[in-house]
C-alpha positions in Angstrom: -22.9 -2.4 -3.9 -22.3 -5.3 -6.3 -18.5 -6.2 -6.5 -18.9 -6.8 -10.2 -19.4 -3.2 -10.9 -15.7 -2.7 -10.1 -14.4 -5.4 -12.5 -12.7 -4.8 -15.8 -10.4 -6.7 -18.4 -6.6 -6.0 -18.0 -4.1 -7.4 -20.5 -1.2 -9.1 -18.8 1.1 -7.0 -20.9 -0.2 -3.8 -19.0 1.5 -5.1 -15.7 4.7 -3.4 -14.8 7.4 -5.6 -13.8 10.1 -2.9 -13.1 9.6 0.8 -12.2 10.3 3.7 -14.5 13.8 5.3 -14.3 14.1 8.0 -13.2 11.0 7.6 -11.1 9.4 10.7 -11.8 9.5 9.9 -15.6 6.5 7.6 -15.2 3.4 8.6 -17.0 0.6 10.4 -15.0 -3.0 10.3 -16.2 -4.9 13.4 -14.8 -8.6 12.8 -14.2 -10.1 16.3 -13.7 -13.3 16.8 -11.5 -15.4 16.9 -14.5 -13.9 13.6 -15.8 -11.9 15.2 -18.4 -8.4 13.1 -19.0 -4.9 14.8 -19.5 -1.8 12.6 -20.3 1.0 13.9 -18.3 4.1 12.8 -16.6 4.9 12.4 -12.8 7.4 15.4 -13.2 4.6 17.6 -14.2 2.8 17.4 -10.8 3.8 20.9 -9.8 1.9 22.4 -12.6 -1.3 20.9 -11.5 -1.0 22.1 -8.0 -1.2 25.5 -6.4 1.0 27.5 -3.9 -0.3 26.7 -0.5 -1.5 23.2 -1.4 -0.1 20.5 1.0 1.3 17.2 0.0 0.8 14.3 2.4 3.1 11.2 2.1 3.2 8.1 3.9 6.8 7.5 5.4 6.2 3.7 6.3 9.2 1.5 5.6 8.7 -2.0 4.0 10.1 -5.0 6.0 11.6 -8.3 4.4 8.3 -9.8 5.2 8.5 -12.8 2.8 9.9 -15.9 4.4 10.3 -19.3 3.1 10.9 -22.4 4.9 9.5 -25.9 5.6 7.2 -27.7 8.3 9.3 -29.8 10.8 8.7 -32.3 13.2 6.5 -34.7 11.2 7.3 -37.2 8.8 7.1 -35.3 5.8 8.5 -31.6 5.6 6.7 -29.8 2.9 7.7 -26.3 1.8 5.9 -23.3 3.4 5.8 -19.7 2.3 4.6 -17.1 4.9 4.1 -13.3 4.3 3.9 -11.4 7.6 1.0 -9.0 7.5 0.7 -7.7 11.3 2.8 -7.7 14.4 1.0 -8.7 17.4 3.7 -8.4 20.2 7.5 -8.9 20.3 7.6 -12.3 19.2 4.3 -13.0 17.5 2.9 -12.2 13.9 0.0 -12.5 11.9 0.7 -14.2 8.6 -0.6 -15.5 5.3 0.8 -18.9 4.6 0.6 -21.3 1.7 -0.2 -24.0 1.4 -2.2 -23.6 4.6 -3.7 -27.0 4.3 -0.3 -28.4 5.3 -0.2 -26.8 8.6 -2.1 -27.5 11.9 -2.1 -25.6 15.1 1.0 -26.5 17.1 3.2 -27.2 13.9 6.7 -25.7 13.8 8.1 -24.0 10.5 11.8 -23.6 10.1 12.5 -20.6 8.0 15.9 -20.0 6.3 18.5 -22.4 5.3 20.8 -24.4 7.6 24.3 -23.1 7.3 23.3 -19.5 6.1 25.0 -16.9 8.5 22.1 -15.4 10.3 22.0 -16.0 14.0 21.7 -19.7 14.1 21.1 -20.1 10.4 17.3 -20.5 10.8 14.3 -19.0 12.3 11.6 -21.2 13.8 8.0 -20.4 14.5 5.0 -22.2 16.0 1.7 -22.2 14.5 -0.2 -20.7 17.4 -3.6 -20.4 15.5 -5.3 -20.8 12.4 -7.8 -18.6 10.8 -9.4 -18.5 7.4 -8.2 -17.8 3.9 -4.6 -19.0 4.8 -4.2 -16.7 8.0 -2.1 -18.0 10.9 -0.6 -16.7 14.0 3.1 -17.6 14.3 5.0 -17.4 17.5 8.6 -17.1 16.8 11.6 -18.3 18.7 13.3 -15.0 18.9 12.0 -11.8 20.3 12.2 -8.1 19.7 15.2 -6.7 17.9 16.7 -10.1 17.6 13.6 -11.3 15.7 13.5 -8.1 13.6 17.2 -8.7 12.6 16.6 -12.5 11.7 13.6 -11.4 9.7 15.7 -8.9 7.9 18.5 -11.5 7.1 16.2 -14.2 6.2 13.3 -12.6 4.5 12.9 -10.9 1.3 10.7 -7.9 -0.2 7.2 -9.1 -0.4 6.5 -8.4 -3.9 2.8 -8.3 -5.1 1.6 -11.7 -6.4 1.1 -10.3 -9.8 4.9 -9.3 -10.1 6.2 -12.4 -7.9 4.3 -14.7 -10.4 6.2 -13.4 -13.3 9.8 -13.2 -11.8 11.7 -13.7 -8.6 12.6 -10.9 -6.1 16.2 -9.7 -6.5 18.6 -7.1 -5.1 17.0 -4.3 -7.3 13.7 -4.8 -5.5 15.2 -4.1 -2.2 15.7 -0.4 -3.3 12.8 -0.2 -6.0 10.1 -1.3 -3.6 11.0 1.3 -1.1 9.9 5.1 -1.3 12.3 7.9 -0.8 10.4 8.8 2.4 10.6 5.4 4.1 11.6 5.9 7.7 9.3 3.9 9.9 9.6 0.3 9.6 6.4 -1.9 9.7 4.9 -2.1 6.3 4.6 -5.5 4.4 3.6 -3.8 1.2 4.8 -0.4 -0.3 2.8 2.6 -0.4 3.3 2.7 -4.2 2.3 6.2 -5.1 5.4 7.4 -3.2 7.5 5.3 -5.5 7.2 8.1 -8.1 9.1 10.8 -5.9 12.5 12.1 -6.4 14.5 14.5 -4.7 14.3 16.7 -7.6 10.5 16.5 -7.8 10.3 17.2 -4.1 12.5 20.5 -4.7 10.3 21.5 -7.5 7.2 21.1 -5.4 8.5 23.2 -2.7 9.9 26.0 -5.1 6.2 26.1 -6.2 5.0 26.7 -2.7 3.6 23.1 -2.1 4.2 21.9 1.4 5.1 18.2 2.2 4.1 16.4 5.2 4.8 13.0 6.5 2.3 10.5 8.2 2.5 6.7 8.9 0.3 4.0 7.9 1.9 0.4 8.0 0.4 -1.1 4.9 -0.8 -4.7 5.2 -1.0 -7.3 2.5 -4.8 -7.4 2.8 -5.3 -3.9 1.5 -4.5 -5.2 -2.0 -6.6 -8.5 -2.0 -9.5 -8.8 -4.5 -12.9 -8.6 -2.8 -14.4 -12.0 -2.9 -17.9 -11.3 -1.8 -20.7 -10.6 -4.3 -21.4 -7.3 -2.4 -19.2 -5.0 -0.9 -21.0 -5.2 2.5 -19.8 -8.7 2.9 -16.1 -7.8 2.7 -14.0 -7.4 6.0 -10.9 -5.0 5.8 -7.7 -6.0 7.6 -6.9 -3.3 10.2 -3.6 -1.2 9.7 -1.7 0.8 12.5 -1.4 4.6 11.5 -0.2 7.8 13.2 -0.7 11.6 12.4 1.4 13.8 14.8 -0.2 16.9 16.3 2.2 19.1 14.6 1.2 17.7 11.4 -2.6 17.9 12.0 -2.2 21.5 13.1 -0.1 22.4 9.8 -2.6 20.9 7.6 -5.6 22.4 9.1 -4.0 25.8 9.2 -3.3 25.4 5.3 -6.7 24.5 4.7 -8.2 27.4 6.6 -6.6 29.8 4.1 -7.7 27.8 1.0 -4.9 25.2 0.6 -5.8 21.7 -0.7 -4.9 18.6 0.9 -3.3 16.2 -1.6 -3.0 12.7 -0.5 -0.1 10.7 -2.0 -1.5 7.3 -2.2 -4.6 5.5 -1.0 -2.9 4.7 2.3 -2.4 8.3 3.1 -6.1 9.2 2.2 -7.3 6.3 4.3 -5.4 7.4 7.4 -6.4 11.3 6.9 -10.1 10.5 6.5 -9.8 8.0 9.5 -8.4 11.1 11.6 -10.9 13.5 10.1 -13.8 15.0 12.3 -17.3 15.7 10.7 -16.4 19.2 9.8 -13.2 18.0 8.0 -10.6 19.1 10.7 -7.6 16.6 10.8 -7.1 15.4 14.5 -3.9 13.7 15.7 -4.2 9.8 15.3 -2.4 6.9 16.6 -4.4 3.8 16.3 -5.7 0.9 14.1 -7.9 1.8 10.9 -9.9 -0.6 8.9 -11.9 2.0 7.1 -13.4 0.8 3.8 -14.3 3.6 1.3 -16.9 2.7 -1.6 -19.0 5.0 -3.7 -21.3 7.2 -1.6 -18.7 8.0 1.1 -18.7 11.7 1.9 -14.8 12.8 1.8 -14.0 15.1 4.6 -10.2 15.8 4.5 -8.7 15.1 1.1 -9.2 17.3 -2.0 -6.8 15.6 -4.5 -5.3 12.0 -4.6 -2.2 10.8 -6.5 -2.3 6.9 -6.8 -1.5 4.2 -9.1 -3.5 2.0 -11.3 -5.1 -0.8 -9.2 -6.5 -4.2 -9.4 -10.0 -5.2 -10.7 -12.6 -5.7 -7.8 -10.0 -4.3 -5.3 -10.7 -2.1 -2.4 -8.5 0.4 -3.9 -10.4 0.5 -7.3 -13.7 1.0 -5.0 -11.7 3.9 -3.2 -10.7 5.9 -6.4 -14.3 5.2 -7.6 -15.8 6.7 -4.7 -13.1 9.7 -5.1 -13.5 10.6 -8.7 -16.6 8.7 -9.8 -17.2 5.1 -10.9 -18.0 6.1 -14.5 -15.0 8.4 -14.7 -12.6 5.8 -13.4 -13.8 3.2 -15.6 -13.3 5.7 -18.5 -9.9 6.6 -17.3 -8.8 2.9 -17.0 -10.0 2.1 -20.5 -8.3 5.2 -21.8 -5.1 3.9 -19.9 -5.3 0.5 -21.1 -5.6 1.7 -24.8 -2.7 4.1 -24.3 -0.2 1.7 -22.7 -0.1 2.9 -19.3 1.7 0.6 -17.1 -0.3 -1.0 -14.0 0.2 -1.6 -10.4 2.8 -1.3 -7.9 5.7 -0.5 -10.3 3.4 1.2 -12.9 2.3 4.6 -13.7 0.2 7.2 -11.7 -3.1 8.9 -11.7 -3.7 12.4 -10.5 -7.4 12.3 -9.4 -9.4 15.5 -8.5 -12.4 14.9 -6.4 -15.6 14.7 -8.4 -17.1 18.0 -9.0 -14.1 19.8 -7.8 -11.3 21.6 -10.1 
């Protein structure tokens, strides 16, 4: 499909720079299966679900994947920013760097600040390989837990560029950019729909008879990049690692067999569930990479309802929600949201989407 079909104008004032407080006080636009719109709040979520429905959340935990340093070993030492996007082994990561043109294979980057208390005060990495669009392979001087600790000490939360360009990350972001379900370290971007949840909301859902299950997809920065190709067929998705336990798969299949609906909290949960689903809609245990790219025309097999945030124009995520609820319905919903002052992106408000044609 043409990428420009998924474009829309968004005023800069619509981009949220801080989350709502409390988290479940954020607004929630309900898009029903026939396209009808309802203005609600996240705390109203239980009223839109039925006893027996099953909520699926992503329990990935964001690491301090944003590193700043400088190239060393040559006459000049330009500043370098790196965002870790995928662990390759105990000492190597794929990363997005800028300015990439300042780096060549074999260069060394020194992250951190000499004199700062963190191991030796800094962390060195060699540029092992260079790819396209600023992607490099970094081989670090530390390995395993020592490397993890160095990254935690020297790194910062990898705020999306539409927030980071407006203000620097601070101590509040270390908590704000982590969901209450965060347990399994490995994400370099938050599963942002989960940011809306509070213990009070979870308790209300359970009292309403809604089940809650945890799966893990380590979100990569590539998920949120705009699609630059003119046609969606020319876009390459970054792969991400995910896992669904046998116990969770069994529980979800049992609930669905007696009429319970599967409610994905976030596009990451949906992508993992759809990756694990068989042709007849059963959810199988899963532990693998997925690079699933969902656009209009995709036949959903596992997910009935999607709770998500408002996404970037031309992004794979806006394409996904358009596939789920219908492109015309989502364009209408986003126009309504902009006119009504909804807050967009990672720290913004939520949508509750019923699959097109379903109630």
